[in-house]
N, C-alpha and C positions, 0 to 999 in steps of 0.2 A: 302729903310731902314728907313730914315728919317721921311716918310710917316707912315709907322707902328708904330714908336715911337710917335706920334703925335695922332693917334688913340687910343692907348693903355691909354695915359695919364687920360682922362676923366674917364674911367674904373677904374684906380687906386685911382683917387680921390674919386668916389662914393663908392669903397669898403672900404676906410679908414674914411668913414662918422661918424661910430660909434667910431671909435678910437679917433676921435678928439674931442670926447665929455668928459665931466669930467667922472669920473668913475662910479659914482652912476648914472648920466643920460644914460651912455652906458648900463649899467646894466638893467635900467627900459625898454629902448628902445628896447633890446635884448628879454627881458621878454615880451613886448608886441607883437612882431613878433611870437615868440613862440605860445604865446595865440592864436593870430589871425590864425596862420598856422595849429594851433592842436586842439583847444578846442572849437571853435566857431560852428562846426558843431552839437554840443549837448549843449552847453552853450551859452548863449547870447553874442554879441558884445560887450556888457557892461557888466563884470564881476558883478556888484551889482545886476544884472536882472535875473531873471529864464530864462532858455532856454527850447527850445521844448523839450529835453530830462533831462537835466541836471539842477540842483539848481544853485542859485546864489553861485559864488566861490570866491568873493572879499573877502580880509582879511584871505585867508587860509593860514595856518601855513606850514613852509617847512614840518614838521612832517606828517601833514596830505597829502601833496601832494606826498612826498614820500612813503606812505603807499598804498595810493588810486591810484597815477598814476603808480607806479611800479609794487604793487602786488594786485591791486582791494581789498584791504582791509582797516579798518579804524585803527587809533592809539587807543589804551587802553582806555577806558573811553569817547569816542567820540561818540556823539548822531547824527547820518546822518540827513540831511535836508530831504531827500527824501528815502523811502524804495525801492531803485532801485538797480538792478544788470546788469545795462545796460552797464555800463562802460567796457572796455576791458585795461588791463595792455599796458602801451606805454613805455617801458622800454628804447627804444632809447631817450627819452627826460631825462634819468637821469642828464647828464651834465648839461642840461638846467634847471633843477629845482631851483636853488637858484635864476636865473634871474625871473623866472616865479614868484616865492615866492614875490619877492622884487615889481614885475608890479602888482601884484594881491594886494599887502597890500599898495600900493601907490595910490589907486583910482584916478588915472590916466588915465582913459579910454578915448582915442581920436578918433575922426572920422576919 
């Protein structure tokens, strides 16, 4: 029993790494994880650069992310950077959009 507890302890610390950061840092870290896991297939690893399919997305507003990521639309009055219909809605990302928007606004793409 004691050995099992020692084995689980490092896993608990690893899971709580985000929680140990200040709230803004945790939000940015979460947004970066979301971006790297869901966006770089089409957009560049560095959000300020164009990707193979998608345009640069640095500084994308929450309104733009909500429209494009959830409904594959653009907010009223927005002029697209590329005239492409390649993106599909990713509705499962809805709870992550504030973190994603914070990361894209931060200009802190990390290697």
